[in-house]
Structures are given as C-alpha cells and as structure tokens.
mmCIF file as gemmi writes it, N, C-alpha and C atoms, coordinates in Angstrom:
data_model
loop_
_atom_site.group_PDB
_atom_site.id
_atom_site.type_symbol
_atom_site.label_atom_id
_atom_site.label_alt_id
_atom_site.label_comp_id
_atom_site.label_asym_id
_atom_site.label_entity_id
_atom_site.label_seq_id
_atom_site.pdbx_PDB_ins_code
_atom_site.Cartn_x
_atom_site.Cartn_y
_atom_site.Cartn_z
_atom_site.occupancy
_atom_site.B_iso_or_equiv
_atom_site.pdbx_formal_charge
_atom_site.auth_seq_id
_atom_site.auth_asym_id
_atom_site.pdbx_PDB_model_num
ATOM 1 N N . MET Axp A 1 ? 0.828 -1.194 0 1 0 ? 1 A 1
ATOM 2 C CA . MET Axp A 1 ? 0 0 0 1 0 ? 1 A 1
ATOM 3 C C . MET Axp A 1 ? 0.875 1.26 0 1 0 ? 1 A 1
ATOM 4 N N . ARG Axp A 2 ? 1.959 1.2 0.771 1 0 ? 2 A 1
ATOM 5 C CA . ARG Axp A 2 ? 2.859 2.34 0.828 1 0 ? 2 A 1
ATOM 6 C C . ARG Axp A 2 ? 3.508 2.606 -0.527 1 0 ? 2 A 1
ATOM 7 N N . ASN Axp A 3 ? 3.845 1.547 -1.241 1 0 ? 3 A 1
ATOM 8 C CA . ASN Axp A 3 ? 4.459 1.694 -2.567 1 0 ? 3 A 1
ATOM 9 C C . ASN Axp A 3 ? 3.481 2.333 -3.555 1 0 ? 3 A 1
ATOM 10 N N . LEU Axp A 4 ? 2.228 1.974 -3.453 1 0 ? 4 A 1
ATOM 11 C CA . LEU Axp A 4 ? 1.211 2.562 -4.328 1 0 ? 4 A 1
ATOM 12 C C . LEU Axp A 4 ? 1.06 4.05 -4.062 1 0 ? 4 A 1
ATOM 13 N N . LEU Axp A 5 ? 1.056 4.444 -2.806 1 0 ? 5 A 1
ATOM 14 C CA . LEU Axp A 5 ? 0.963 5.857 -2.438 1 0 ? 5 A 1
ATOM 15 C C . LEU Axp A 5 ? 2.177 6.637 -2.947 1 0 ? 5 A 1
ATOM 16 N N . LEU Axp A 6 ? 3.371 6.079 -2.8 1 0 ? 6 A 1
ATOM 17 C CA . LEU Axp A 6 ? 4.572 6.729 -3.317 1 0 ? 6 A 1
ATOM 18 C C . LEU Axp A 6 ? 4.52 6.865 -4.845 1 0 ? 6 A 1
ATOM 19 N N . PHE Axp A 7 ? 4.033 5.858 -5.506 1 0 ? 7 A 1
ATOM 20 C CA . PHE Axp A 7 ? 3.913 5.882 -6.965 1 0 ? 7 A 1
ATOM 21 C C . PHE Axp A 7 ? 2.956 6.993 -7.413 1 0 ? 7 A 1
ATOM 22 N N . VAL Axp A 8 ? 1.824 7.12 -6.741 1 0 ? 8 A 1
ATOM 23 C CA . VAL Axp A 8 ? 0.855 8.165 -7.063 1 0 ? 8 A 1
ATOM 24 C C . VAL Axp A 8 ? 1.458 9.543 -6.802 1 0 ? 8 A 1
ATOM 25 N N . LEU Axp A 9 ? 2.161 9.71 -5.7 1 0 ? 9 A 1
ATOM 26 C CA . LEU Axp A 9 ? 2.805 10.989 -5.397 1 0 ? 9 A 1
ATOM 27 C C . LEU Axp A 9 ? 3.862 11.353 -6.441 1 0 ? 9 A 1
ATOM 28 N N . VAL Axp A 10 ? 4.619 10.379 -6.92 1 0 ? 10 A 1
ATOM 29 C CA . VAL Axp A 10 ? 5.616 10.636 -7.963 1 0 ? 10 A 1
ATOM 30 C C . VAL Axp A 10 ? 4.924 11.059 -9.247 1 0 ? 10 A 1
ATOM 31 N N . LEU Axp A 11 ? 3.829 10.409 -9.605 1 0 ? 11 A 1
ATOM 32 C CA . LEU Axp A 11 ? 3.082 10.79 -10.817 1 0 ? 11 A 1
ATOM 33 C C . LEU Axp A 11 ? 2.529 12.205 -10.706 1 0 ? 11 A 1
ATOM 34 N N . VAL Axp A 12 ? 1.991 12.56 -9.548 1 0 ? 12 A 1
ATOM 35 C CA . VAL Axp A 12 ? 1.479 13.916 -9.337 1 0 ? 12 A 1
ATOM 36 C C . VAL Axp A 12 ? 2.614 14.922 -9.43 1 0 ? 12 A 1
ATOM 37 N N . GLY Axp A 13 ? 3.766 14.615 -8.878 1 0 ? 13 A 1
ATOM 38 C CA . GLY Axp A 13 ? 4.92 15.507 -8.948 1 0 ? 13 A 1
ATOM 39 C C . GLY Axp A 13 ? 5.387 15.71 -10.384 1 0 ? 13 A 1
ATOM 40 N N . ILE Axp A 14 ? 5.446 14.65 -11.169 1 0 ? 14 A 1
ATOM 41 C CA . ILE Axp A 14 ? 5.825 14.771 -12.584 1 0 ? 14 A 1
ATOM 42 C C . ILE Axp A 14 ? 4.817 15.623 -13.331 1 0 ? 14 A 1
ATOM 43 N N . TRP Axp A 15 ? 3.541 15.389 -13.089 1 0 ? 15 A 1
ATOM 44 C CA . TRP Axp A 15 ? 2.495 16.186 -13.761 1 0 ? 15 A 1
ATOM 45 C C . TRP Axp A 15 ? 2.636 17.661 -13.391 1 0 ? 15 A 1
ATOM 46 N N . TRP Axp A 16 ? 2.885 17.954 -12.124 1 0 ? 16 A 1
ATOM 47 C CA . TRP Axp A 16 ? 3.005 19.341 -11.667 1 0 ? 16 A 1
ATOM 48 C C . TRP Axp A 16 ? 4.208 20.03 -12.305 1 0 ? 16 A 1
ATOM 49 N N . VAL Axp A 17 ? 5.354 19.335 -12.393 1 0 ? 17 A 1
ATOM 50 C CA . VAL Axp A 17 ? 6.559 19.913 -12.992 1 0 ? 17 A 1
ATOM 51 C C . VAL Axp A 17 ? 6.336 20.176 -14.483 1 0 ? 17 A 1
ATOM 52 N N . ARG Axp A 18 ? 5.75 19.237 -15.197 1 0 ? 18 A 1
ATOM 53 C CA . ARG Axp A 18 ? 5.498 19.434 -16.633 1 0 ? 18 A 1
ATOM 54 C C . ARG Axp A 18 ? 4.534 20.59 -16.858 1 0 ? 18 A 1
ATOM 55 N N . ARG Axp A 19 ? 3.539 20.717 -16.029 1 0 ? 19 A 1
ATOM 56 C CA . ARG Axp A 19 ? 2.582 21.813 -16.157 1 0 ? 19 A 1
ATOM 57 C C . ARG Axp A 19 ? 3.263 23.16 -15.906 1 0 ? 19 A 1
ATOM 58 N N . ALA Axp A 20 ? 4.132 23.211 -14.913 1 0 ? 20 A 1
ATOM 59 C CA . ALA Axp A 20 ? 4.858 24.444 -14.601 1 0 ? 20 A 1
ATOM 60 C C . ALA Axp A 20 ? 5.807 24.821 -15.736 1 0 ? 20 A 1
ATOM 61 N N . LEU Axp A 21 ? 6.423 23.851 -16.378 1 0 ? 21 A 1
ATOM 62 C CA . LEU Axp A 21 ? 7.349 24.135 -17.47 1 0 ? 21 A 1
ATOM 63 C C . LEU Axp A 21 ? 6.625 24.577 -18.74 1 0 ? 21 A 1
ATOM 64 N N . ASN Axp A 22 ? 5.4 24.15 -18.945 1 0 ? 22 A 1
ATOM 65 C CA . ASN Axp A 22 ? 4.644 24.511 -20.144 1 0 ? 22 A 1
ATOM 66 C C . ASN Axp A 22 ? 3.864 25.809 -19.997 1 0 ? 22 A 1
ATOM 67 N N . ARG Axp A 23 ? 3.91 26.425 -18.836 1 0 ? 23 A 1
ATOM 68 C CA . ARG Axp A 23 ? 3.189 27.663 -18.576 1 0 ? 23 A 1
ATOM 69 C C . ARG Axp A 23 ? 3.825 28.813 -19.352 1 0 ? 23 A 1
ATOM 70 N N . PRO Axp A 24 ? 3.02 29.753 -19.891 1 0 ? 24 A 1
ATOM 71 C CA . PRO Axp A 24 ? 3.605 30.897 -20.593 1 0 ? 24 A 1
ATOM 72 C C . PRO Axp A 24 ? 4.443 31.737 -19.643 1 0 ? 24 A 1
ATOM 73 N N . ARG Axp A 25 ? 5.539 32.287 -20.164 1 0 ? 25 A 1
ATOM 74 C CA . ARG Axp A 25 ? 6.486 33.006 -19.31 1 0 ? 25 A 1
ATOM 75 C C . ARG Axp A 25 ? 6.459 34.502 -19.548 1 0 ? 25 A 1
ATOM 76 N N . ASP Axp A 26 ? 5.325 35.073 -19.921 1 0 ? 26 A 1
ATOM 77 C CA . ASP Axp A 26 ? 5.274 36.505 -20.191 1 0 ? 26 A 1
ATOM 78 C C . ASP Axp A 26 ? 4.86 37.312 -18.968 1 0 ? 26 A 1
ATOM 79 N N . GLY Axp A 27 ? 4.616 36.69 -17.839 1 0 ? 27 A 1
ATOM 80 C CA . GLY Axp A 27 ? 4.313 37.396 -16.609 1 0 ? 27 A 1
ATOM 81 C C . GLY Axp A 27 ? 2.854 37.752 -16.421 1 0 ? 27 A 1
ATOM 82 N N . ARG Axp A 28 ? 2.005 37.484 -17.402 1 0 ? 28 A 1
ATOM 83 C CA . ARG Axp A 28 ? 0.596 37.854 -17.274 1 0 ? 28 A 1
ATOM 84 C C . ARG Axp A 28 ? -0.239 36.758 -16.635 1 0 ? 28 A 1
ATOM 85 N N . GLY Axp A 29 ? 0.245 35.549 -16.626 1 0 ? 29 A 1
ATOM 86 C CA . GLY Axp A 29 ? -0.526 34.459 -16.057 1 0 ? 29 A 1
ATOM 87 C C . GLY Axp A 29 ? -1.721 34.128 -16.926 1 0 ? 29 A 1
ATOM 88 N N . SER Axp A 30 ? -2.846 33.771 -16.303 1 0 ? 30 A 1
ATOM 89 C CA . SER Axp A 30 ? -4.025 33.394 -17.063 1 0 ? 30 A 1
ATOM 90 C C . SER Axp A 30 ? -4.888 34.584 -17.449 1 0 ? 30 A 1
ATOM 91 N N . ALA Axp A 31 ? -4.59 35.789 -16.964 1 0 ? 31 A 1
ATOM 92 C CA . ALA Axp A 31 ? -5.409 36.958 -17.289 1 0 ? 31 A 1
ATOM 93 C C . ALA Axp A 31 ? -5.333 37.284 -18.767 1 0 ? 31 A 1
ATOM 94 N N . GLY Axp A 32 ? -4.174 37.102 -19.392 1 0 ? 32 A 1
ATOM 95 C CA . GLY Axp A 32 ? -4.034 37.371 -20.817 1 0 ? 32 A 1
ATOM 96 C C . GLY Axp A 32 ? -4.846 36.409 -21.661 1 0 ? 32 A 1
ATOM 97 N N . LYS Axp A 33 ? -4.924 35.162 -21.234 1 0 ? 33 A 1
ATOM 98 C CA . LYS Axp A 33 ? -5.707 34.177 -21.982 1 0 ? 33 A 1
ATOM 99 C C . LYS Axp A 33 ? -7.191 34.494 -21.917 1 0 ? 33 A 1
ATOM 100 N N . GLN Axp A 34 ? -7.65 34.982 -20.785 1 0 ? 34 A 1
ATOM 101 C CA . GLN Axp A 34 ? -9.061 35.308 -20.661 1 0 ? 34 A 1
ATOM 102 C C . GLN Axp A 34 ? -9.444 36.468 -21.552 1 0 ? 34 A 1
ATOM 103 N N . ALA Axp A 35 ? -8.52 37.366 -21.8 1 0 ? 35 A 1
ATOM 104 C CA . ALA Axp A 35 ? -8.795 38.52 -22.644 1 0 ? 35 A 1
ATOM 105 C C . ALA Axp A 35 ? -8.59 38.199 -24.118 1 0 ? 35 A 1
ATOM 106 N N . GLY Axp A 36 ? -8.217 36.957 -24.455 1 0 ? 36 A 1
ATOM 107 C CA . GLY Axp A 36 ? -8.035 36.579 -25.837 1 0 ? 36 A 1
ATOM 108 C C . GLY Axp A 36 ? -6.636 36.846 -26.355 1 0 ? 36 A 1
ATOM 109 N N . GLU Axp A 37 ? -5.699 37.199 -25.483 1 0 ? 37 A 1
ATOM 110 C CA . GLU Axp A 37 ? -4.352 37.516 -25.913 1 0 ? 37 A 1
ATOM 111 C C . GLU Axp A 37 ? -3.466 36.286 -25.96 1 0 ? 37 A 1
ATOM 112 N N . GLY Axp A 38 ? -3.907 35.166 -25.443 1 0 ? 38 A 1
ATOM 113 C CA . GLY Axp A 38 ? -3.075 33.978 -25.406 1 0 ? 38 A 1
ATOM 114 C C . GLY Axp A 38 ? -3.06 33.215 -26.712 1 0 ? 38 A 1
ATOM 115 N N . ARG Axp A 39 ? -3.867 33.59 -27.655 1 0 ? 39 A 1
ATOM 116 C CA . ARG Axp A 39 ? -3.918 32.895 -28.934 1 0 ? 39 A 1
ATOM 117 C C . ARG Axp A 39 ? -2.738 33.274 -29.801 1 0 ? 39 A 1
ATOM 118 N N . LYS Axp A 40 ? -2.383 32.365 -30.698 1 0 ? 40 A 1
ATOM 119 C CA . LYS Axp A 40 ? -1.353 32.672 -31.68 1 0 ? 40 A 1
ATOM 120 C C . LYS Axp A 40 ? -1.998 33.436 -32.818 1 0 ? 40 A 1
ATOM 121 N N . GLY Axp A 41 ? -1.288 34.391 -33.365 1 0 ? 41 A 1
ATOM 122 C CA . GLY Axp A 41 ? -1.814 35.161 -34.484 1 0 ? 41 A 1
ATOM 123 C C . GLY Axp A 41 ? -2.454 36.456 -34.016 1 0 ? 41 A 1
ATOM 124 N N . ALA Axp A 42 ? -2.798 37.273 -34.983 1 0 ? 42 A 1
ATOM 125 C CA . ALA Axp A 42 ? -3.368 38.58 -34.688 1 0 ? 42 A 1
ATOM 126 C C . ALA Axp A 42 ? -4.882 38.487 -34.506 1 0 ? 42 A 1
ATOM 127 N N . LEU Axp A 43 ? -5.425 39.468 -33.818 1 0 ? 43 A 1
ATOM 128 C CA . LEU Axp A 43 ? -6.872 39.547 -33.663 1 0 ? 43 A 1
ATOM 129 C C . LEU Axp A 43 ? -7.485 39.929 -34.996 1 0 ? 43 A 1
ATOM 130 N N . GLU Axp A 44 ? -8.687 39.461 -35.23 1 0 ? 44 A 1
ATOM 131 C CA . GLU Axp A 44 ? -9.337 39.721 -36.504 1 0 ? 44 A 1
ATOM 132 C C . GLU Axp A 44 ? -10.695 40.354 -36.277 1 0 ? 44 A 1
ATOM 133 N N . ARG Axp A 45 ? -11.062 41.235 -37.158 1 0 ? 45 A 1
ATOM 134 C CA . ARG Axp A 45 ? -12.332 41.941 -37.053 1 0 ? 45 A 1
ATOM 135 C C . ARG Axp A 45 ? -13.484 40.999 -37.409 1 0 ? 45 A 1
ATOM 136 N N . MET Axp A 46 ? -14.572 41.082 -36.635 1 0 ? 46 A 1
ATOM 137 C CA . MET Axp A 46 ? -15.78 40.299 -36.891 1 0 ? 46 A 1
ATOM 138 C C . MET Axp A 46 ? -16.804 41.215 -37.555 1 0 ? 46 A 1
ATOM 139 N N . LEU Axp A 47 ? -17.399 40.733 -38.634 1 0 ? 47 A 1
ATOM 140 C CA . LEU Axp A 47 ? -18.386 41.524 -39.362 1 0 ? 47 A 1
ATOM 141 C C . LEU Axp A 47 ? -19.691 40.753 -39.443 1 0 ? 47 A 1
ATOM 142 N N . GLY Axp A 48 ? -20.804 41.489 -39.452 1 0 ? 48 A 1
ATOM 143 C CA . GLY Axp A 48 ? -22.122 40.874 -39.543 1 0 ? 48 A 1
ATOM 144 C C . GLY Axp A 48 ? -22.532 40.669 -40.992 1 0 ? 48 A 1
ATOM 145 N N . CYS Axp A 49 ? -23.123 39.523 -41.262 1 0 ? 49 A 1
ATOM 146 C CA . CYS Axp A 49 ? -23.611 39.205 -42.601 1 0 ? 49 A 1
ATOM 147 C C . CYS Axp A 49 ? -24.787 40.133 -42.926 1 0 ? 49 A 1
ATOM 148 N N . ASP Axp A 50 ? -24.787 40.719 -44.121 1 0 ? 50 A 1
ATOM 149 C CA . ASP Axp A 50 ? -25.87 41.618 -44.522 1 0 ? 50 A 1
ATOM 150 C C . ASP Axp A 50 ? -27.144 40.859 -44.891 1 0 ? 50 A 1
ATOM 151 N N . HIS Axp A 51 ? -27.097 39.532 -44.911 1 0 ? 51 A 1
ATOM 152 C CA . HIS Axp A 51 ? -28.306 38.75 -45.189 1 0 ? 51 A 1
ATOM 153 C C . HIS Axp A 51 ? -28.93 38.211 -43.903 1 0 ? 51 A 1
ATOM 154 N N . CYS Axp A 52 ? -28.102 37.533 -43.075 1 0 ? 52 A 1
ATOM 155 C CA . CYS Axp A 52 ? -28.661 36.881 -41.879 1 0 ? 52 A 1
ATOM 156 C C . CYS Axp A 52 ? -28.244 37.541 -40.566 1 0 ? 52 A 1
ATOM 157 N N . GLY Axp A 53 ? -27.206 38.358 -40.588 1 0 ? 53 A 1
ATOM 158 C CA . GLY Axp A 53 ? -26.779 39.051 -39.38 1 0 ? 53 A 1
ATOM 159 C C . GLY Axp A 53 ? -25.758 38.312 -38.537 1 0 ? 53 A 1
ATOM 160 N N . VAL Axp A 54 ? -25.385 37.091 -38.907 1 0 ? 54 A 1
ATOM 161 C CA . VAL Axp A 54 ? -24.401 36.325 -38.149 1 0 ? 54 A 1
ATOM 162 C C . VAL Axp A 54 ? -23.039 36.981 -38.297 1 0 ? 54 A 1
ATOM 163 N N . HIS Axp A 55 ? -22.304 37.092 -37.194 1 0 ? 55 A 1
ATOM 164 C CA . HIS Axp A 55 ? -20.97 37.68 -37.224 1 0 ? 55 A 1
ATOM 165 C C . HIS Axp A 55 ? -19.93 36.589 -37.462 1 0 ? 55 A 1
ATOM 166 N N . VAL Axp A 56 ? -19.071 36.806 -38.452 1 0 ? 56 A 1
ATOM 167 C CA . VAL Axp A 56 ? -18 35.874 -38.788 1 0 ? 56 A 1
ATOM 168 C C . VAL Axp A 56 ? -16.7 36.667 -38.947 1 0 ? 56 A 1
ATOM 169 N N . PRO Axp A 57 ? -15.541 35.998 -38.816 1 0 ? 57 A 1
ATOM 170 C CA . PRO Axp A 57 ? -14.278 36.698 -39.066 1 0 ? 57 A 1
ATOM 171 C C . PRO Axp A 57 ? -14.232 37.22 -40.499 1 0 ? 57 A 1
ATOM 172 N N . GLU Axp A 58 ? -13.62 38.369 -40.669 1 0 ? 58 A 1
ATOM 173 C CA . GLU Axp A 58 ? -13.588 39.017 -41.979 1 0 ? 58 A 1
ATOM 174 C C . GLU Axp A 58 ? -12.948 38.121 -43.042 1 0 ? 58 A 1
ATOM 175 N N . SER Axp A 59 ? -11.929 37.343 -42.669 1 0 ? 59 A 1
ATOM 176 C CA . SER Axp A 59 ? -11.246 36.493 -43.642 1 0 ? 59 A 1
ATOM 177 C C . SER Axp A 59 ? -12.087 35.302 -44.092 1 0 ? 59 A 1
ATOM 178 N N . GLU Axp A 60 ? -13.111 34.93 -43.321 1 0 ? 60 A 1
ATOM 179 C CA . GLU Axp A 60 ? -13.934 33.772 -43.672 1 0 ? 60 A 1
ATOM 180 C C . GLU Axp A 60 ? -15.184 34.168 -44.443 1 0 ? 60 A 1
ATOM 181 N N . GLY Axp A 61 ? -15.492 35.444 -44.524 1 0 ? 61 A 1
ATOM 182 C CA . GLY Axp A 61 ? -16.691 35.906 -45.206 1 0 ? 61 A 1
ATOM 183 C C . GLY Axp A 61 ? -16.437 36.22 -46.673 1 0 ? 61 A 1
ATOM 184 N N . VAL Axp A 62 ? -17.505 36.7 -47.339 1 0 ? 62 A 1
ATOM 185 C CA . VAL Axp A 62 ? -17.464 37.031 -48.759 1 0 ? 62 A 1
ATOM 186 C C . VAL Axp A 62 ? -17.908 38.474 -48.913 1 0 ? 62 A 1
ATOM 187 N N . ARG Axp A 63 ? -17.17 39.25 -49.685 1 0 ? 63 A 1
ATOM 188 C CA . ARG Axp A 63 ? -17.528 40.647 -49.941 1 0 ? 63 A 1
ATOM 189 C C . ARG Axp A 63 ? -18.168 40.77 -51.317 1 0 ? 63 A 1
ATOM 190 N N . ASP Axp A 64 ? -19.108 41.702 -51.419 1 0 ? 64 A 1
ATOM 191 C CA . ASP Axp A 64 ? -19.719 42.062 -52.7 1 0 ? 64 A 1
ATOM 192 C C . ASP Axp A 64 ? -19.828 43.583 -52.689 1 0 ? 64 A 1
ATOM 193 N N . GLY Axp A 65 ? -18.782 44.239 -53.144 1 0 ? 65 A 1
ATOM 194 C CA . GLY Axp A 65 ? -18.733 45.692 -53.055 1 0 ? 65 A 1
ATOM 195 C C . GLY Axp A 65 ? -18.596 46.109 -51.615 1 0 ? 65 A 1
ATOM 196 N N . GLU Axp A 66 ? -19.527 46.93 -51.139 1 0 ? 66 A 1
ATOM 197 C CA . GLU Axp A 66 ? -19.505 47.382 -49.746 1 0 ? 66 A 1
ATOM 198 C C . GLU Axp A 66 ? -20.214 46.402 -48.816 1 0 ? 66 A 1
ATOM 199 N N . LEU Axp A 67 ? -20.917 45.42 -49.356 1 0 ? 67 A 1
ATOM 200 C CA . LEU Axp A 67 ? -21.67 44.465 -48.541 1 0 ? 67 A 1
ATOM 201 C C . LEU Axp A 67 ? -20.778 43.302 -48.11 1 0 ? 67 A 1
ATOM 202 N N . PHE Axp A 68 ? -21.11 42.703 -46.971 1 0 ? 68 A 1
ATOM 203 C CA . PHE Axp A 68 ? -20.354 41.582 -46.437 1 0 ? 68 A 1
ATOM 204 C C . PHE Axp A 68 ? -21.327 40.455 -46.123 1 0 ? 68 A 1
ATOM 205 N N . PHE Axp A 69 ? -20.978 39.228 -46.509 1 0 ? 69 A 1
ATOM 206 C CA . PHE Axp A 69 ? -21.833 38.063 -46.305 1 0 ? 69 A 1
ATOM 207 C C . PHE Axp A 69 ? -21.032 36.947 -45.653 1 0 ? 69 A 1
ATOM 208 N N . CYS Axp A 70 ? -21.728 36.072 -44.91 1 0 ? 70 A 1
ATOM 209 C CA . CYS Axp A 70 ? -21.055 34.978 -44.207 1 0 ? 70 A 1
ATOM 210 C C . CYS Axp A 70 ? -20.71 33.825 -45.135 1 0 ? 70 A 1
ATOM 211 N N . CYS Axp A 71 ? -21.392 33.704 -46.279 1 0 ? 71 A 1
ATOM 212 C CA . CYS Axp A 71 ? -21.103 32.618 -47.206 1 0 ? 71 A 1
ATOM 213 C C . CYS Axp A 71 ? -21.508 33.027 -48.626 1 0 ? 71 A 1
ATOM 214 N N . GLU Axp A 72 ? -21.094 32.236 -49.58 1 0 ? 72 A 1
ATOM 215 C CA . GLU Axp A 72 ? -21.379 32.518 -50.985 1 0 ? 72 A 1
ATOM 216 C C . GLU Axp A 72 ? -22.889 32.449 -51.268 1 0 ? 72 A 1
ATOM 217 N N . GLU Axp A 73 ? -23.582 31.562 -50.608 1 0 ? 73 A 1
ATOM 218 C CA . GLU Axp A 73 ? -25.037 31.431 -50.804 1 0 ? 73 A 1
ATOM 219 C C . GLU Axp A 73 ? -25.758 32.719 -50.401 1 0 ? 73 A 1
ATOM 220 N N . HIS Axp A 74 ? -25.388 33.297 -49.28 1 0 ? 74 A 1
ATOM 221 C CA . HIS Axp A 74 ? -26.036 34.536 -48.84 1 0 ? 74 A 1
ATOM 222 C C . HIS Axp A 74 ? -25.637 35.71 -49.73 1 0 ? 74 A 1
ATOM 223 N N . ARG Axp A 75 ? -24.415 35.691 -50.284 1 0 ? 75 A 1
ATOM 224 C CA . ARG Axp A 75 ? -24.033 36.724 -51.244 1 0 ? 75 A 1
ATOM 225 C C . ARG Axp A 75 ? -24.915 36.638 -52.483 1 0 ? 75 A 1
ATOM 226 N N . ARG Axp A 76 ? -25.183 35.408 -52.924 1 0 ? 76 A 1
ATOM 227 C CA . ARG Axp A 76 ? -26.033 35.191 -54.096 1 0 ? 76 A 1
ATOM 228 C C . ARG Axp A 76 ? -27.467 35.658 -53.821 1 0 ? 76 A 1
ATOM 229 N N . LEU Axp A 77 ? -27.962 35.423 -52.609 1 0 ? 77 A 1
ATOM 230 C CA . LEU Axp A 77 ? -29.323 35.825 -52.256 1 0 ? 77 A 1
ATOM 231 C C . LEU Axp A 77 ? -29.44 37.333 -52.055 1 0 ? 77 A 1
ATOM 232 N N . GLY Axp A 78 ? -28.35 37.979 -51.69 1 0 ? 78 A 1
ATOM 233 C CA . GLY Axp A 78 ? -28.346 39.432 -51.538 1 0 ? 78 A 1
ATOM 234 C C . GLY Axp A 78 ? -28.691 39.876 -50.133 1 0 ? 78 A 1
ATOM 235 N N . ALA Axp A 79 ? -28.603 41.19 -49.94 1 0 ? 79 A 1
ATOM 236 C CA . ALA Axp A 79 ? -28.848 41.766 -48.622 1 0 ? 79 A 1
ATOM 237 C C . ALA Axp A 79 ? -30.339 41.738 -48.309 1 0 ? 79 A 1
ATOM 238 N N . ARG Axp A 80 ? -30.651 41.46 -47.064 1 0 ? 80 A 1
ATOM 239 C CA . ARG Axp A 80 ? -32.025 41.451 -46.598 1 0 ? 80 A 1
ATOM 240 C C . ARG Axp A 80 ? -32.321 42.784 -45.939 1 0 ? 80 A 1
ATOM 241 N N . HIS Axp A 81 ? -33.433 43.399 -46.294 1 0 ? 81 A 1
ATOM 242 C CA . HIS Axp A 81 ? -33.817 44.676 -45.676 1 0 ? 81 A 1
ATOM 243 C C . HIS Axp A 81 ? -34.448 44.388 -44.331 1 0 ? 81 A 1
ATOM 244 N N . ARG Axp A 82 ? -33.92 45 -43.3 1 0 ? 82 A 1
ATOM 245 C CA . ARG Axp A 82 ? -34.411 44.761 -41.942 1 0 ? 82 A 1
ATOM 246 C C . ARG Axp A 82 ? -35.282 45.943 -41.512 1 0 ? 82 A 1
ATOM 247 N N . ASP Axp A 83 ? -36.434 45.639 -40.951 1 0 ? 83 A 1
ATOM 248 C CA . ASP Axp A 83 ? -37.322 46.672 -40.41 1 0 ? 83 A 1
ATOM 249 C C . ASP Axp A 83 ? -37.064 46.765 -38.924 1 0 ? 83 A 1
ATOM 250 N N . SER Axp A 84 ? -36.66 47.921 -38.467 1 0 ? 84 A 1
ATOM 251 C CA . SER Axp A 84 ? -36.357 48.095 -37.031 1 0 ? 84 A 1
ATOM 252 C C . SER Axp A 84 ? -37.459 48.85 -36.353 1 0 ? 84 A 1
C-alpha cells in the first residue's frame, strides 16, 4: 500500500513539474488568456452578414462591393432589408 501511495505521489509531482514548465512566461498568467491575448496570431475583425446578421471573421466571409456576407449562398441571395 505504501508503494502505491509513493507511486501516485511521484506521478502527481511529474504532472506538476510538466505543467509548470509549459506555462507561458510573459508574466501575465491566465489573465491574458481570458482577454483573448493567449492565442497565436493577430486579432481579426468580426463583421455581420448583410443577409442573416451572423458575425464571422472578416477572412472567412465574402464581400460584394460594400456588402459583407457569411457565405457565398447569402451573397447570391443578396442583402435582406431589416425593419427596425
């Protein structure tokens, strides 16, 4: 029983050391990740589809002049007039 407890403690110690070594070293801790800064790459602007209103990243959408659409199908259907 004692050997099993020692084995579990060694495994926990290895897990803790590996986790500490893989932690980001920029001094911000987890606060930067919560704000979206922990991702690789630059932030991208989100735009609303002029047909359905769904917001998608600008690089994943389709432009038609000044209009922006979430997919080619909605670009083909055109902008929907919204009554507010």
